[in-house]
N, C-alpha and C positions, 0 to 999 in steps of 0.2 A: 730248759732241757735240751734242746738241740745241741746248745753250745756245751753242755756237759757231756752228751754222747759223743759230740765231735772230740772233744779233749781226751776223753777215754779212748777213743779209736785211735789217736795219736800215740797214747801210752801203749796200747796193744801192739801197734806196729813196730813201735820201739823195742818191745820185749819178744816180738815174733810170735805172738799168741794167735795163730791162725784162725780158731774156733772162736774167739772173742771179736776178731777183725770182722769175720763173716758176719757174724749177729749184728755188730753195731753199723755195718754198711747196710743191712736189711732194713734195720730201723731207720737210718738216715734217709735211705730211698724211699721208705713209706712217707716219711714226714715230708720230703720233698715232693712227691708226688700229690700229696693233700695240698701243699702249699700252691701247686702249679693248677690245681683243681679250681681255685678261686673260692672255695668253701670255707666258712668259719669252722675251726676246730682248735682243739687243745692237743699238744704233743702227747700229753698223758693219755687222751683217748686212743691216739694211735700206737702207742706203746702197749696199752692194755688189749686193743684188738690184735696185736701180734702175739701178745701172750695167749690170748684166748684161742687163736690159731693154732700154736703150738700144743696147747692142752688137747684139742680135738684130734691133733695129729698123733699125740702119745695115745691117747684112747685107741684110735684107729689101729696103729701099730701092735698094742696090747692085744686087741682082737684078733689080728693077725699073726700074733706069736712071733714077731720079729725084734727079739730083745735088744740087738745091737743099735737098731734105729730107735728105739724106746730110750735106750741110755743117751743116745746122742741129743734127742730132742729134750730130755730132762737136763742136759748140759747147757744147751741153748737158753731154755726156760729160766735157768738159775741166772744166766746174764741177764735177760730181759727184765726179770723181777727186781734187779738192783735198782731200775729206774721207775719202779712203781711205788705208790705210798704203801706203808705197811699195813697189810690186812688185818681186821679184826679177828681176834681169836674166836673159836667155837663157844667158849663160855660167854664172852662179851657179846657176842652176837645173840646168844639165846637171852641174855638178859635184857638186851635192847628190844628183842621183838616181844619179850613178855611185859615189858614196861609200856610199849606203844599199843599193844592189843589192849591192856588193861585201862590205860589212860584215854587213848582215842575211841575205843570200841567200834572198830571197822566191822562193817556187816559181810563183807566177802574178802577173798584172797587179794583180788585186784586192788582195792581201796587201801589194804594194809601194805601191799607191795609198794604202792604209789608214795604213801607216807614215808616208808622205811627208807626207799630208794632215794626219795628226794634229799634226805638228810644224810646218808651213808653211801652213796653210790660208789665213791672212789675207794672206800675201804672194806666193801663186803662183795661177796660172792652172789650174784641174783639168784643162782641155782639153789644155794644154801638156804637163803632168806626164803624163798619160794617153798620149799620142803618144810622149814620151820614153821612159817605162817599156816601152811595147810594142815600141818599136825596139831598145832595149837588150837587153831579154829575148829577141827573136828573135835578135839577134847572138850573145847568149850561148849559146843552145841550138842554134845552127847548127853 
């Protein structure tokens, strides 16, 4: 993935795409920092972490009603998401969560989350999964 980001950075430099260059440089810097830390890591996790930070920044700017910053961060996030695995649709996620709850019969949210996230962590949003699991288990126990 690092090679792909580097290649995309070179293309952005050739086309003078300043936003893309900036975002890709940040991604490469984060990856380089992780390499220097000596910890085991996956490039995809670094990219996912950067996307998560951007998502939180977008929410904060929305809360503060700073629309130009929201738009800028959304554009950055779109570039970062090019390097992430395609996320599962809401319909697919609901189907998977339903199947796991019916087949595994988890007793609480934590055990259900552990099962689901161990299988699908790269293609699902943990918050969405948690909300779905909570709602389904509440319905089931009612």
